[in-house]
C-alpha positions as CSV (number, residue, x, y, z in Angstrom):
1,X,-8.1,100.7,244.7
2,X,-6.9,99.2,247.8
3,X,-2.8,99.6,247.0
4,X,-3.3,103.4,246.2
5,X,-5.0,104.2,249.2
6,X,-2.2,102.3,250.9
7,X,0.0,104.3,248.5
8,X,-1.4,107.4,249.1
9,X,-1.7,106.8,253.6
10,X,1.6,105.8,253.4
11,X,2.6,109.0,251.5
12,X,0.5,111.0,253.8
13,X,2.8,109.5,257.1
14,X,5.8,109.8,255.0
15,X,5.4,114.1,254.3
16,X,4.4,114.3,258.8
17,X,7.0,112.1,259.8
18,X,9.7,114.3,258.1
19,X,7.9,117.6,258.6
20,X,7.9,116.6,262.1
21,X,11.9,115.9,261.8
22,X,12.3,119.4,260.4
23,X,10.2,120.3,263.2
24,X,12.7,118.9,265.9
25,X,15.8,120.6,263.9
26,X,14.2,124.4,265.0
27,X,13.9,122.5,268.3
28,X,17.6,122.5,268.6
29,X,18.3,126.3,267.4
30,X,15.2,127.2,270.5
31,X,17.5,125.5,273.4
32,X,17.9,127.7,276.4
33,X,21.2,128.5,277.5
34,X,22.3,128.7,281.5
35,X,20.4,132.0,282.8
36,X,22.4,131.8,286.1
37,X,25.6,131.4,288.0
38,X,23.5,131.1,291.4
39,X,24.4,128.5,294.6
40,X,21.6,126.6,294.7
41,X,20.7,123.9,297.9
42,X,20.6,120.7,296.3
43,X,19.1,117.7,297.4
44,X,20.3,114.4,294.9
45,X,18.7,111.4,295.2
46,X,19.8,107.6,293.9
47,X,17.8,104.6,294.7
48,X,20.0,101.3,293.9
49,X,18.2,97.7,293.9
50,X,21.2,94.9,293.8
51,X,24.1,98.2,292.4
52,X,27.3,96.2,294.2
53,X,29.1,96.5,291.0
54,X,28.4,100.0,289.8
55,X,27.8,101.6,293.0
56,X,31.0,102.6,293.9
57,X,32.1,104.5,290.5
58,X,28.9,106.2,291.5
59,X,29.9,107.1,294.5
60,X,33.3,108.1,293.8
61,X,31.4,110.4,291.0
62,X,29.5,112.2,293.6
63,X,32.7,112.4,296.1
64,X,34.3,114.5,293.4
65,X,31.4,117.0,292.3
66,X,32.5,120.7,292.1
67,X,29.8,121.9,293.6
68,X,30.0,123.0,297.3
69,X,29.4,120.4,300.5
70,X,27.3,123.0,302.0
71,X,24.8,123.0,299.5
72,X,24.5,119.8,298.4
73,X,22.7,117.1,300.5
74,X,23.6,113.2,299.2
75,X,20.1,110.5,299.6
76,X,21.2,107.0,298.8
77,X,18.2,104.6,299.3
78,X,18.6,100.8,299.5
79,X,15.7,99.7,298.3
80,X,15.7,95.5,299.3
81,X,19.1,95.0,298.4
82,X,20.7,91.6,299.5
83,X,24.3,92.1,298.4
84,X,26.8,94.4,299.4
85,X,24.9,98.0,298.5
86,X,23.8,99.2,302.3
87,X,27.2,98.3,303.3
88,X,29.3,100.6,300.0
89,X,26.2,103.2,301.1
90,X,27.3,102.9,305.0
91,X,31.0,103.7,303.9
92,X,30.2,106.6,301.7
93,X,28.3,108.4,304.0
94,X,31.1,108.0,306.7
95,X,33.3,110.3,304.9
96,X,30.1,112.5,303.5
97,X,28.5,114.0,306.6
98,X,26.2,115.2,303.7
99,X,25.1,112.3,303.0
100,X,21.4,110.7,304.6
101,X,20.6,106.7,304.2
102,X,17.3,104.9,303.8
103,X,16.4,101.4,303.6
104,X,13.3,100.0,302.1
105,X,12.5,96.8,303.7
106,X,9.5,95.6,301.3
107,X,7.8,96.3,298.0
108,X,4.1,98.0,298.1
109,X,1.2,96.7,296.1
110,X,0.0,99.2,293.2
111,X,3.3,101.2,293.7
112,X,6.2,101.4,291.5
113,X,9.6,100.0,293.6
114,X,11.9,102.6,292.5
115,X,9.1,105.4,292.4
116,X,8.3,104.9,295.7
117,X,12.6,105.6,296.9
118,X,12.1,108.6,295.4
119,X,8.9,109.4,297.1
120,X,10.4,108.6,300.6
121,X,13.6,110.2,299.0
122,X,12.0,113.3,298.6
123,X,9.9,113.2,301.5
124,X,13.3,113.4,303.7
125,X,14.6,116.1,301.5
126,X,15.7,119.6,302.6
127,X,16.5,120.9,299.7
128,X,14.1,122.4,297.3
129,X,16.2,121.2,294.5
130,X,16.1,117.6,293.2
131,X,18.8,116.1,291.1
132,X,18.0,112.4,290.3
133,X,20.6,109.5,289.1
134,X,20.4,106.0,289.0
135,X,23.4,103.1,290.5
136,X,24.9,102.7,287.0
137,X,25.5,105.8,286.0
138,X,29.2,108.4,286.2
139,X,28.5,111.9,286.0
140,X,31.4,114.1,285.5
141,X,32.6,116.8,288.2
142,X,30.9,119.8,286.8
143,X,27.4,117.9,286.5
144,X,25.6,119.6,290.0
145,X,27.1,123.4,288.9
146,X,26.1,122.8,285.2
147,X,22.5,121.6,285.8
148,X,21.9,124.2,288.7
149,X,23.0,126.6,286.1
150,X,19.6,126.3,283.9
151,X,17.3,127.1,286.7
152,X,15.6,130.7,287.4
153,X,12.1,131.3,289.4
154,X,9.8,129.9,286.5
155,X,12.0,126.9,285.9
156,X,10.3,123.9,287.2
157,X,12.3,121.4,285.5
158,X,15.5,120.4,284.1
159,X,16.3,117.8,281.7
160,X,19.5,116.1,280.9
161,X,20.9,113.6,278.4
162,X,22.2,110.7,279.5
163,X,24.2,108.3,277.0
164,X,25.7,105.0,277.0
165,X,28.7,104.1,277.7
166,X,30.7,103.0,274.4
167,X,34.0,101.9,276.4
168,X,35.4,98.4,277.7
169,X,32.8,96.1,278.1
170,X,30.5,98.1,275.9
171,X,32.6,98.5,272.5
172,X,31.1,96.3,270.8
173,X,28.7,97.0,267.7
174,X,25.8,95.8,269.8
175,X,26.0,98.1,272.5
176,X,27.2,100.9,269.9
177,X,23.3,100.8,268.0
178,X,22.0,100.8,271.5
179,X,24.1,104.3,272.2
180,X,23.1,105.5,268.5
181,X,19.9,104.5,270.0
182,X,19.8,106.3,273.5
183,X,21.5,109.4,271.0
184,X,18.4,109.5,269.4
185,X,16.3,109.7,272.2
186,X,18.5,112.5,273.6
187,X,18.0,114.6,270.5
188,X,14.1,114.0,270.9
189,X,14.4,115.2,273.9
190,X,16.4,118.1,273.7
191,X,14.1,119.0,270.4
192,X,10.5,118.7,271.8
193,X,12.1,120.8,275.3
194,X,13.0,123.6,273.0
195,X,9.7,123.9,271.3
196,X,8.1,123.7,274.8
197,X,5.9,120.7,274.2
198,X,9.1,117.5,275.9
199,X,8.2,114.4,274.7
200,X,10.5,111.8,277.2
201,X,13.4,112.5,279.6
202,X,15.7,110.2,281.5
203,X,15.4,109.0,285.2
204,X,19.5,109.3,285.3
205,X,20.1,112.5,284.9
206,X,16.8,114.2,285.8
207,X,16.1,117.4,288.6
208,X,12.9,119.5,289.9
209,X,11.5,121.0,292.4
210,X,10.4,119.6,295.1
211,X,7.7,122.2,296.0
212,X,6.3,121.9,292.2
213,X,6.4,117.8,293.2
214,X,4.7,118.3,295.8
215,X,1.8,120.7,294.4
216,X,1.4,118.2,291.9
217,X,0.7,115.8,294.1
218,X,4.1,113.3,293.4
219,X,3.6,111.1,291.4
220,X,0.0,110.4,291.5
221,X,-1.7,108.2,289.6
222,X,1.5,107.4,287.2
223,X,3.2,105.5,291.1
224,X,1.8,101.8,289.5
225,X,3.1,102.2,286.7
226,X,6.8,99.8,287.2
227,X,8.2,102.4,285.3
228,X,8.1,106.0,284.7
229,X,10.0,108.3,287.4
230,X,11.4,110.7,284.8
231,X,8.9,111.1,281.5
232,X,5.0,110.3,283.4
233,X,6.1,112.6,285.9
234,X,7.6,115.1,283.6
235,X,4.1,114.8,281.7
236,X,2.2,116.1,284.9
237,X,4.3,118.4,285.8
238,X,3.9,119.5,281.9
239,X,-0.2,119.6,282.8
240,X,-0.8,120.3,286.2
241,X,1.8,123.7,286.0
242,X,2.7,126.5,283.8
243,X,6.5,125.9,285.1
244,X,9.2,126.4,282.4
245,X,10.9,122.6,281.2
246,X,14.4,123.4,280.2
247,X,17.3,120.5,278.4
248,X,20.4,120.9,280.3
249,X,22.9,121.3,276.4
250,X,25.9,121.9,278.1
251,X,28.3,119.0,277.9
252,X,29.6,119.1,280.9
253,X,25.7,118.1,282.2
254,X,25.7,114.7,280.7
255,X,25.8,111.6,282.6
256,X,26.5,108.6,281.4
257,X,25.0,105.6,282.1
258,X,25.4,101.2,281.0
259,X,24.1,100.0,278.9
260,X,22.0,96.6,279.1
261,X,24.5,93.9,279.0
262,X,23.4,91.5,276.7
263,X,20.3,91.4,274.2
264,X,18.1,89.6,276.2
265,X,18.1,92.1,279.1
266,X,17.9,94.9,276.3
267,X,14.6,93.2,276.0
268,X,13.4,93.3,279.2
269,X,14.3,97.0,279.8
270,X,12.8,97.9,276.5
271,X,9.3,96.2,277.0
272,X,9.3,97.6,280.7
273,X,9.7,101.2,279.0
274,X,7.4,100.4,276.5
275,X,4.6,100.0,279.0
276,X,4.2,103.2,280.1
277,X,3.1,105.1,276.8
278,X,-0.4,104.2,277.6
279,X,0.2,106.3,280.5
280,X,0.9,109.5,278.8
281,X,-1.1,112.4,277.9
282,X,-3.0,112.2,275.3
283,X,-1.8,115.0,273.1
284,X,1.7,112.7,273.0
285,X,-0.4,109.6,272.8
286,X,-1.7,110.9,269.0
287,X,1.6,112.3,268.2
288,X,3.2,108.8,268.8
289,X,0.6,107.3,266.6
290,X,2.0,109.0,264.1
291,X,4.9,108.0,264.3
292,X,4.2,104.2,264.9
293,X,1.5,104.1,261.7
294,X,4.4,105.9,260.0
295,X,6.9,102.9,260.8
296,X,3.8,99.8,260.5
297,X,3.2,101.5,257.2
298,X,6.6,101.3,256.3
299,X,7.7,97.8,257.3
300,X,4.5,96.4,255.2
301,X,6.0,98.2,251.9
302,X,9.1,96.4,252.5
303,X,7.5,93.3,253.0
304,X,4.9,94.2,250.1
305,X,7.8,94.8,247.6
306,X,8.3,91.5,247.7
307,X,5.0,90.1,246.4
308,X,4.7,93.3,244.4
309,X,8.1,94.5,242.5
310,X,6.5,97.7,241.2
311,X,6.3,98.8,244.5
312,X,10.3,98.9,244.9
313,X,11.0,102.3,243.4
314,X,8.4,103.9,246.0
315,X,10.1,102.1,248.6
316,X,13.5,103.6,247.6
317,X,12.4,106.8,247.5
318,X,10.9,106.5,250.9
319,X,14.1,105.4,252.2
320,X,16.0,108.5,250.7
321,X,13.3,110.6,252.2
322,X,13.6,109.3,255.6
323,X,17.1,108.8,255.6
324,X,17.8,113.0,254.6
325,X,15.1,114.0,256.8
326,X,16.7,111.9,260.2
327,X,20.1,113.0,259.1
328,X,19.1,117.0,259.0
329,X,18.4,116.8,262.4
330,X,20.7,114.2,263.8
331,X,23.4,116.0,262.2
332,X,22.9,119.0,264.1
333,X,22.0,117.0,267.2
334,X,25.6,115.2,267.5
335,X,27.2,119.2,267.7
336,X,25.1,119.7,271.1
337,X,24.8,116.3,272.0
338,X,28.0,114.1,271.7
339,X,31.7,114.5,270.5
340,X,31.5,110.3,269.5
341,X,30.7,109.6,266.1
342,X,27.9,107.1,266.5
343,X,26.3,108.1,263.1
344,X,29.1,105.6,262.6
345,X,26.3,102.8,263.4
346,X,23.4,104.5,261.7
347,X,23.7,102.3,258.7
348,X,23.7,99.2,260.4
349,X,20.4,100.5,262.3
350,X,18.2,101.1,259.0
351,X,16.3,98.5,259.1
352,X,16.3,96.6,262.5
353,X,14.9,100.0,263.3
354,X,12.0,99.7,261.7
355,X,10.9,96.1,263.1
356,X,12.1,97.6,267.0
357,X,9.1,100.9,266.4
358,X,6.6,98.6,265.5
359,X,7.3,95.2,268.1
360,X,8.1,96.3,271.1
361,X,5.4,98.9,271.8
362,X,2.7,95.8,271.2
363,X,5.3,93.8,274.1
364,X,4.4,96.3,276.2
365,X,1.3,96.2,275.9
366,X,1.0,92.4,277.2
367,X,4.0,90.8,277.8
368,X,4.9,90.6,281.8
369,X,7.7,93.6,283.0
370,X,10.3,93.1,285.3
371,X,13.2,95.3,286.6
């Protein structure tokens, strides 16, 4: 009886999981094209904490933007750095007179350092279009131009693709599997935005209107969460306004960023990412719960098959259905987002990803978070 109930629930979850991925593919086809060639004034915000090793690369990318200088304001926030970060910012500001530097000396209780840095930058910003990126990011020269092209009067937020780099020293199999994971998350971002139900986004490539940010009360209660300056804000905008949220699917809109250097930094980062899921809206949490239960049952079946070999055909059939559903979504997503063939590493990730999906949400709730 227990075995029958388990198999029935698993088959139902497998059906739901497959249906979600098929629906995601429809979301890719619903992605909006750039609506405008208008020139809008923008404020680009970068928060940096001890980023001397990567900041110069980002500043060089910002200096090379094709967007007009007279329409671009750059706000650099030095968040308690004790290396050469501030010195690099000062040197850049001497060359770019449209640059403002803010310095934060200390943290505040129950306030995320990064959200505080972004909030203070927004309070300083002169323009309505806010674009955020990270100190280890490398946007292309047409990045600002491509993001702005998606704005109309009804657009409140534009989400962008933020893939991991795979150039040396990040050309190991480990880093390419991480890049595959970020491609999958970017694909989900694109698809759910196309469906009008955005689930996640990435602060390394994010834009929104300052007026809208102020109208919804900024980060609100989510400011206490260490992470979530991107997706928690996106969910607030979705809940508290009727503004349209778009995904910038243009290739030149992507912003590459550094992956975690090693396995321990990867663990810390994913724990931090997972910790904010509890603050998601109820609808999103219910959606993620279905995904989580599917992976939990799949892991259970994978372990149980060693005790009950008669379940092996069910396990093999489940993997066939799962892989087919995932690839029918990811292959068209690759045509939109990626020119690298990261799907070559998909077979290596199938089994580890199952346990990744069930372990990190738990670790995010119980483990201490570090930035």
